C-alpha positions in Angstrom: 73.5 117.8 76.5 71.2 117.0 73.5 68.5 119.5 73.2 65.1 117.8 73.2 61.6 118.8 74.5 62.3 116.5 77.5 65.7 118.2 78.3 64.1 121.6 77.9 61.3 120.8 80.3 63.7 119.1 82.8 65.9 122.2 82.8 62.8 124.5 83.0 61.6 122.7 86.1 65.1 123.1 87.7 65.0 126.9 87.0 61.4 127.1 88.4 62.3 125.3 91.6 65.2 127.6 92.2 63.9 130.9 91.0 60.2 130.7 90.2 58.2 131.5 87.2 59.1 135.2 87.1 62.7 134.3 86.4 62.0 131.6 83.8 62.9 133.4 80.6 63.9 131.9 77.3 67.2 133.6 77.5 67.9 132.2 81.0 66.7 128.8 79.9 69.1 128.8 76.9 72.0 129.8 79.2 71.2 127.0 81.6 71.0 124.6 78.7 74.3 126.0 77.4 72.9 126.9 74.0 72.2 130.0 72.1 68.7 131.3 72.4 68.2 130.7 68.7 68.8 127.0 69.2 66.2 126.9 71.9 63.7 128.6 69.7 64.2 125.9 67.1 62.6 123.5 69.6 60.2 125.8 71.5 58.5 128.6 69.7 57.9 130.9 72.7 57.4 130.9 76.5 53.7 130.0 76.1 54.6 126.9 74.2 57.1 126.1 77.0 54.3 126.4 79.6 52.2 124.0 77.6 55.1 121.5 77.5 55.6 121.8 81.2 51.9 121.3 81.9 51.9 118.3 79.6 54.6 116.8 81.9 52.4 117.5 84.9 49.5 115.8 83.1 51.6 112.8 82.3 52.4 112.4 86.0 48.7 112.5 86.8 47.9 110.1 84.0 50.5 107.7 85.4 49.0 107.9 88.9 45.4 107.7 87.6 45.3 105.8 84.3 42.0 106.2 82.5 42.0 102.4 82.0 41.7 102.0 85.8 38.6 104.3 85.8 39.5 106.4 88.8 36.8 108.7 90.1 37.1 112.4 89.1 37.8 113.1 92.8 40.8 110.8 92.9 42.1 112.3 89.7 41.6 115.9 91.0 43.5 115.0 94.2 46.3 113.6 92.1 46.4 116.7 90.0 46.5 118.8 93.2 49.5 116.7 94.5 51.4 117.1 91.2 50.8 120.8 90.8 51.6 121.7 94.4 54.9 119.6 94.1 56.3 122.2 91.7 56.9 125.9 92.4 54.3 127.9 90.4 52.9 124.6 89.1 49.3 125.7 89.4 49.9 129.0 87.6 51.8 127.3 84.8 49.1 124.7 84.4 46.4 127.3 84.4 48.1 129.3 81.7 48.6 126.2 79.6 45.0 125.2 80.1 44.0 128.6 78.9 46.1 128.2 75.8 45.5 124.6 74.9 43.1 122.9 77.2 42.7 119.7 75.1 46.4 119.0 75.5 46.7 119.2 79.3 43.5 117.7 80.7 44.2 114.4 82.5 42.8 111.6 80.4 40.8 110.1 83.3 38.9 113.4 83.7 38.4 113.9 79.9 36.8 110.5 79.6 34.7 110.6 82.8 33.0 114.0 82.4 31.2 115.9 79.7 32.8 119.1 78.6 30.8 121.6 80.6 31.1 119.7 83.8 34.8 119.2 83.2 35.3 123.0 82.5 33.5 123.9 85.8 35.5 121.3 87.8 38.8 122.4 86.4 37.9 126.1 87.1 37.4 125.2 90.7 40.4 123.0 91.0 42.8 125.4 89.3 41.5 128.4 91.2 41.8 126.7 94.6 45.3 125.5 93.7 46.5 128.9 92.6 45.2 130.4 95.9 46.8 127.6 97.9 50.1 127.9 96.1 50.2 131.7 96.3 49.5 131.5 100.1 52.4 129.1 100.4 54.8 131.3 98.4 53.8 134.3 100.6 54.2 132.3 103.8 50.5 132.7 104.7 49.5 129.8 106.9 46.5 127.8 105.7 46.2 124.6 107.7 42.8 123.9 106.3 43.7 124.1 102.6 43.5 120.4 101.9 40.2 120.1 103.8 38.8 123.1 102.0 39.8 121.6 98.6 38.3 118.2 99.4 35.0 119.7 100.7 34.7 122.0 97.6 35.5 119.1 95.3 33.0 116.8 97.0 30.2 119.5 96.8 30.9 120.3 93.2 31.0 116.7 92.1 27.7 116.0 93.9 26.2 118.9 91.9 27.3 117.6 88.5 
């Protein structure tokens, strides 16, 4: 397998789906890619950079679903972000870490063009916080049948206020 950022992210997502974020180490990733860790570090400086690459993949999925050129509403884009992040084990946590490190590289384009920076920051704080809670409840087998409704209601109230 040729070592590329794409192959590294693909393999990272496989490791995440099987073992979770706690077991995604650079050493394990190198082993899964059948390369020496030094070869992996040639392409990805550290685990934080890896999280940014993974989050950028999530953002690309959201951008494909909600292209800025179609001018989707912020609510539609946030719902797409929710769907994408919840589709991956620990997706919300990884995205939140990447957003903390390099926000400008992981914000879906439709949100970046629709909202001014302060409103965008408040909206993403709500979205990511809710998704982390929802994803953690799911991982801990805590039933939350109203999670989607709670998210939608909070999103609607927040967007009305901005």
